LUMBAMI-741877 format. One record per residue (C-alpha): residue number from 1; x, y, z. Coordinates in Angstrom, 1 decimal. Example, Ala and Ser with C-alpha at 12.3 -4.5 7.8 and 13.67 -1.06 7.14 Angstrom:
2
<rec resi="1" east="12.3" north="-4.5" up="7.8"/>
<rec resi="2" east="13.7" north="-1.1" up="7.1"/>
end
This chain:
81
<rec resi="1" east="-17.2" north="33.9" up="-65.9"/>
<rec resi="2" east="-20.0" north="32.7" up="-63.6"/>
<rec resi="3" east="-22.2" north="29.9" up="-64.8"/>
<rec resi="4" east="-25.9" north="29.9" up="-63.9"/>
<rec resi="5" east="-27.9" north="27.2" up="-62.1"/>
<rec resi="6" east="-27.9" north="25.2" up="-65.4"/>
<rec resi="7" east="-24.4" north="24.0" up="-64.4"/>
<rec resi="8" east="-24.9" north="21.3" up="-61.7"/>
<rec resi="9" east="-22.4" north="20.4" up="-59.1"/>
<rec resi="10" east="-20.9" north="16.9" up="-58.9"/>
<rec resi="11" east="-20.5" north="14.4" up="-56.2"/>
<rec resi="12" east="-16.9" north="14.5" up="-54.8"/>
<rec resi="13" east="-15.8" north="11.0" up="-53.6"/>
<rec resi="14" east="-11.9" north="11.3" up="-53.8"/>
<rec resi="15" east="-9.1" north="13.8" up="-53.8"/>
<rec resi="16" east="-7.9" north="15.3" up="-57.1"/>
<rec resi="17" east="-8.1" north="18.4" up="-59.3"/>
<rec resi="18" east="-11.5" north="20.0" up="-60.1"/>
<rec resi="19" east="-13.0" north="23.2" up="-61.6"/>
<rec resi="20" east="-15.5" north="25.6" up="-60.1"/>
<rec resi="21" east="-18.4" north="27.4" up="-61.7"/>
<rec resi="22" east="-16.2" north="30.4" up="-62.4"/>
<rec resi="23" east="-13.4" north="28.3" up="-63.9"/>
<rec resi="24" east="-11.1" north="28.4" up="-60.9"/>
<rec resi="25" east="-9.0" north="25.3" up="-60.3"/>
<rec resi="26" east="-9.4" north="23.4" up="-57.0"/>
<rec resi="27" east="-7.1" north="20.8" up="-55.4"/>
<rec resi="28" east="-9.1" north="18.5" up="-53.2"/>
<rec resi="29" east="-6.8" north="17.1" up="-50.5"/>
<rec resi="30" east="-9.2" north="15.1" up="-48.2"/>
<rec resi="31" east="-12.7" north="13.6" up="-48.4"/>
<rec resi="32" east="-14.1" north="12.3" up="-45.1"/>
<rec resi="33" east="-17.5" north="10.6" up="-45.0"/>
<rec resi="34" east="-20.2" north="11.0" up="-42.4"/>
<rec resi="35" east="-20.7" north="14.8" up="-42.2"/>
<rec resi="36" east="-21.8" north="17.9" up="-43.9"/>
<rec resi="37" east="-18.6" north="19.7" up="-45.0"/>
<rec resi="38" east="-16.4" north="16.7" up="-45.6"/>
<rec resi="39" east="-14.5" north="17.8" up="-48.8"/>
<rec resi="40" east="-11.4" north="19.8" up="-48.0"/>
<rec resi="41" east="-9.1" north="21.5" up="-50.5"/>
<rec resi="42" east="-7.4" north="24.6" up="-51.8"/>
<rec resi="43" east="-8.5" north="27.1" up="-54.5"/>
<rec resi="44" east="-5.7" north="28.1" up="-56.9"/>
<rec resi="45" east="-4.8" north="31.8" up="-57.0"/>
<rec resi="46" east="-2.1" north="34.0" up="-58.5"/>
<rec resi="47" east="0.9" north="34.3" up="-56.1"/>
<rec resi="48" east="4.2" north="35.9" up="-57.0"/>
<rec resi="49" east="3.5" north="35.6" up="-60.7"/>
<rec resi="50" east="2.2" north="32.0" up="-60.9"/>
<rec resi="51" east="-0.9" north="30.1" up="-60.0"/>
<rec resi="52" east="-0.6" north="28.0" up="-56.9"/>
<rec resi="53" east="-3.1" north="26.4" up="-54.4"/>
<rec resi="54" east="-3.6" north="29.1" up="-51.8"/>
<rec resi="55" east="-7.0" north="29.5" up="-50.2"/>
<rec resi="56" east="-8.3" north="26.6" up="-48.0"/>
<rec resi="57" east="-12.0" north="25.8" up="-48.3"/>
<rec resi="58" east="-14.4" north="23.1" up="-47.3"/>
<rec resi="59" east="-17.3" north="21.9" up="-49.5"/>
<rec resi="60" east="-20.4" north="19.6" up="-49.1"/>
<rec resi="61" east="-20.0" north="16.1" up="-50.6"/>
<rec resi="62" east="-22.2" north="17.3" up="-53.6"/>
<rec resi="63" east="-19.6" north="20.0" up="-54.5"/>
<rec resi="64" east="-21.5" north="23.0" up="-53.1"/>
<rec resi="65" east="-19.6" north="25.6" up="-51.1"/>
<rec resi="66" east="-22.8" north="27.1" up="-49.5"/>
<rec resi="67" east="-25.8" north="25.0" up="-48.3"/>
<rec resi="68" east="-28.6" north="27.4" up="-49.4"/>
<rec resi="69" east="-27.4" north="29.1" up="-52.6"/>
<rec resi="70" east="-25.1" north="28.7" up="-55.6"/>
<rec resi="71" east="-21.5" north="30.1" up="-55.3"/>
<rec resi="72" east="-18.9" north="30.8" up="-58.0"/>
<rec resi="73" east="-16.7" north="28.3" up="-56.1"/>
<rec resi="74" east="-19.1" north="25.3" up="-56.3"/>
<rec resi="75" east="-17.2" north="22.3" up="-57.8"/>
<rec resi="76" east="-18.8" north="21.4" up="-61.2"/>
<rec resi="77" east="-16.3" north="19.3" up="-63.1"/>
<rec resi="78" east="-13.0" north="17.4" up="-63.1"/>
<rec resi="79" east="-9.9" north="19.5" up="-64.1"/>
<rec resi="80" east="-8.4" north="18.5" up="-67.4"/>
<rec resi="81" east="-4.7" north="19.6" up="-67.8"/>
end
């Protein structure tokens, strides 16, 4: 499920659990100020029968994965367990 441009990204200021446009869970481990791709974290994927943080990515502070276009992995909300 990919959300259109009507779902805006959010400013990431601290580590925690978030959701992407396509509903994937993200664990943000580190947020460093002063640069472009300062948000570092892992995307959760199925591994050996359960979901775990697997793929390492970096995001812009505004939650975008790519600078020029929308991505299914743009961070759009806080994860609610």
